[in-house]
C-alpha distance (Angstrom), angle and dihedral (degrees) to the residues before:
residue distance angle dihedral
X1 . . .
X2 3.79 . .
X3 3.77 116.1 .
X4 3.84 114.6 -128.2
X5 3.81 90.2 -125.9
X6 3.80 90.4 56.5
X7 3.77 91.6 52.8
X8 3.80 91.2 49.4
X9 3.80 91.4 48.2
X10 3.81 91.2 49.3
X11 3.80 91.4 49.1
X12 3.81 90.6 49.9
X13 3.80 91.2 48.6
X14 3.81 91.1 52.2
X15 3.82 90.8 48.2
X16 3.81 92.3 50.1
X17 3.81 91.0 48.2
X18 3.80 90.3 52.4
X19 3.81 91.0 50.3
X20 3.80 90.2 49.1
X21 3.81 90.2 52.9
X22 3.81 90.9 47.7
X23 3.79 90.6 50.5
X24 3.81 89.4 53.9
X25 3.79 90.1 50.7
X26 3.81 91.6 47.7
X27 3.81 90.0 50.2
X28 3.80 91.0 49.0
X29 3.80 90.5 51.2
X30 3.80 88.0 51.8
X31 3.80 93.2 50.1
X32 3.80 93.2 46.3
X33 3.80 99.8 35.7
X34 3.82 92.7 124.4
X35 3.80 89.4 60.8
X36 3.82 124.8 74.2
X37 3.80 112.1 -85.6
X38 3.81 112.7 -111.2
X39 3.80 106.2 -169.9
X40 3.83 95.1 179.2
X41 3.83 90.7 54.1
X42 3.81 91.1 47.7
X43 3.79 89.6 49.3
X44 3.81 92.6 49.4
X45 3.80 90.9 51.2
X46 3.81 88.8 55.7
X47 3.80 94.7 42.5
X48 3.81 93.1 -112.6
X49 3.77 136.4 117.6
X50 3.80 117.2 -108.2
X51 3.81 89.8 -112.4
X52 3.79 93.1 52.3
X53 3.80 91.6 47.6
X54 3.79 91.2 49.4
X55 3.80 92.8 49.0
X56 3.81 97.2 44.6
X57 3.83 94.4 41.9
X58 3.81 90.6 51.2
X59 3.79 91.6 47.7
X60 3.82 93.0 48.2
X61 3.81 100.5 41.7
X62 3.80 104.0 24.0
X63 3.81 93.6 -121.6
X64 3.77 136.2 74.1
X65 3.80 116.7 -107.0
X66 3.81 89.8 -105.2
X67 3.81 93.3 49.5
X68 3.81 89.6 47.2
X69 3.81 94.1 52.3
X70 3.81 91.5 44.3
X71 3.81 91.3 53.6
X72 3.79 90.1 45.0
X73 3.79 92.1 51.4
X74 3.80 91.6 47.7
X75 3.80 91.9 49.4
X76 3.77 93.3 47.8
X77 3.79 91.7 45.7
X78 3.77 90.0 56.1
X79 3.79 93.3 46.6
X80 3.83 92.1 47.3
X81 3.80 90.1 50.9
X82 3.78 92.5 48.6
X83 3.80 91.9 47.2
X84 3.80 93.0 52.0
X85 3.80 94.0 46.3
X86 3.80 93.8 -112.1
X87 3.80 97.3 110.0
X88 3.77 111.3 160.3
X89 3.80 95.7 6.3
């Protein structure tokens, strides 16, 4: 018979693994933010469906993958402009 503590530990391990995979996906989006976002390809690389990736990413980070990459691009665009002395132009 399975001990309740074992089941809880297994559930926690699965949750932590999912968060680790999402962190990898988030990091990949950050590295490749200048390229078009391909959610199905990201999902395949993590062994998920596009719908599952969308749902779990949104739950974990509070934004859809597309909203996340849009905010990232906007933030980096501002910082690149400020770094080159072209802020606001």
